N, C-alpha and C positions, 0 to 999 in steps of 0.2 A: 372894045371889051367892055366898058363901063357900061355900055348897053345891055349887054348879056347880063351883067350881075344884077343890074335893075330888074330885067325881066325875071330872074331866079328869086329875086328877093320878093318880088310882089306874088309869085306863085307860092312862096313859102308861106307869106303873110295869109293868102287866101286858105290855104290848107289849114294853118293854125286856127283861123277863124271858123273854118268848117269843124274842125274838131271841137272848138269849143261850143259851137252852135249845137253839135250832136249831143254833147256832154250835157248841154242846158236842157235840150228836148228829152234826153234820158231822164233828167231829174223831175221833169213836168209829169213825166209818164209814171214814175215812181210816187210823186205827191198826187196824182190822179188815183190811182191805185189805193193809197192811204185814205184819201177823202171818201172812195165808195166802201172801203172796209169799216170806216167809222160811221158812216150812213147807216150801215148794215147793224152795226152795234147799237147804235141809238135805236133804230127800229125795233130790234130785239127787246131792249130795256123798255120802250115805250109800249109794246105789246105785253110784256109782263105787267107794267103798272096797270093797262086797261083790264087785264084779267083779275087783278087784285081788286079793282074797283068792281068789277061786274061781281064778283064773289062777295063783296060787302056791300052791294047795292048803292054804291057811290056814282053819280053821274060821270060820265068818261069826261065831258068838257068842264075845265075849270080855268075860267077867265083870268082869274088872279095869277094862276100859275104860269098861263100862257103870257102875261104881261111881264111876269118875273123873268120868263125866258128870253123874251124880246129885249129887256133891260140889260141882262147880261150879255146878250149877243152885241148890243150897241157898246157897252163898256169893253168888252174885249176887242172890238173893232177898233175902238180908240185906242187901246193899250197898244196894238199890233200896228195901227198906222194905217188901216183899211177903212174904206168908205163905209160908215154904219148903216148907211140906207141899203147898201149892196147886202151886207151881212144879214141885215133884219130881213131882207127879202127872202134870202136863201133860208133862214129860220122860218119865216112864215110858210114858205113851200114846204119845209120838212114837217111843221105842226099840222099843216092841211093834209099832207100825205098820210100821217099818222091817224088822223081823225077819219079819213076814208077807210083805211084798213082796219080800225075799230069798228066801224059801221057794218062792213063787209062781215066781220067775224061774228056779228052778234045773231 
C-alpha cells in the first residue's frame, strides 16, 4: 500500500507543478501584452515628437538624445538586475523602428 501512496503523491506533485507552470505561462502572456502595449505607446509619443520637430524645422535625428536614451536604458537595466547589453539592444531596435517610421511619414 505504501507503493500506491507514493504513486498518488508523485501524480499530485506533477499536477501542482503543471498548475504552477500554467500560471507562470499566463504571467508571461500578460507581461508580453503589457510590453507590446508600452511599445505602442512609445511609438505614438515618438511620432508626436517627430511631428513637432517637422513643424519647427528641427532635424528628426538627435544623437545626443539617442545617447541619453541608451544611457537611461543601461541604468534601468542595472537597477532591475537585467543584462544592460540586452536592454540596450532592444532600445536600439526601438529607436531604429521610430526612425524608419519617421522617414516613411515624410
